[in-house]
C-alpha angles and dihedrals in degrees: 000000000000087000094053090046090055091046092052093049092048089051090047093052093046093049094045095040089049090052093053092046089052090049089050093050093049094097087067090056093046090049091061087062094043091128091056117087114251093237091055091049091048091053091051089047090055097043097047091042087062090054094047097043090044088058091049092050091048094049091047097041093233105133090107087068090060092046090052091052092051094059090069117080091197088053093049091052095046093048091047086058094047088049091057092047095049089043089055090044095051094045095048090047094053091044092050095049092048092048098052101263102118090125089059092050089054091050089051095056091043087057093044098085090052091050088052091059091046090052090047089056094044101044103026101028089237106176114246113227116221095255090050091052090049090049092052092047092048091050089049091050089054091053092046091049091055092046091052098046102036097030093230134101113228089240094162091055092043094047093049093047096049097040092053092043091051090048090052089049092055093045087051094059096042117077098223122119119238101258097044089044094052091049090051090050096047093043089054092051093039099086090054092044095049092044090055094047091048090052092051090049092049090048090048090232097108118112097210109107092354107083104042140296095276094060093044091052091047092055090049089049090057087084091057093045088051099045107032096066090048091053090051094046092050090049095050097040090063092053109041137057119270091239090055090050089049093056093045091054092071092067093075098057092037089058092045089049092053092046090051095052103033105025107029092031092221120181108276113178132174089263089058090045091054091046092051093044089056090050093044090050092049091052090049089054090045095049094045091051089049092051091048093052091045090055090048 
């Protein structure tokens, strides 16, 4: 039994870790489509996700979970809101990567865990422990420092962080598993996505099938790049401790950060460094507090 437990934990770490690594490497994928407008990429991402997730549901015999979710009006409304949030998040992420803002996407997903704590306090009255308060204040100081010295609010980072945190909040309160939930969300967005893609095709301005086989296959693959990490994350989350999952999640923004600085050569000044150091220190406090609470 102990062997099986260790084996499941190892598989869970590998699956969740792989998911975060894939998320971190996504900028490289979207850069291959840098000449395609973000809205067109998003629509293909939605449409091909439906195909890929539909195959998964068929192979695992889980269509009934989706049908069960559709019976509840409250669930439908909640999932509609989560669909809009994840659609905004996906679009902004693609736009940011293809407009030289990979570092800001990294900042957004570093801030994300701290926003989760803040939303837990606001919506569920979860008590903030002293070190959690310090972490949130320190992260806020990093954002304010950047605003004062560069004269700009990191709106991409903040929008990504809050949209994904609110999305997670809605998925927390609705009792629908990851894969059926993703199917509902993408199905809801598909009519709009397909309508937009058909309009582009009629106008002759769409990229799909017009600029070579490679780009066509990349657009089709957007569904797999969207769904596969989510499947790995869902598999891993059920098999490993929350503290372990919390540590693994930093892999994605860390990879994106390295890509932004060393691969895409984005501007990284002393002001950016101070802002990031504030966020990293805040995350260190947050993580240490989480590990201490888990041990207790």
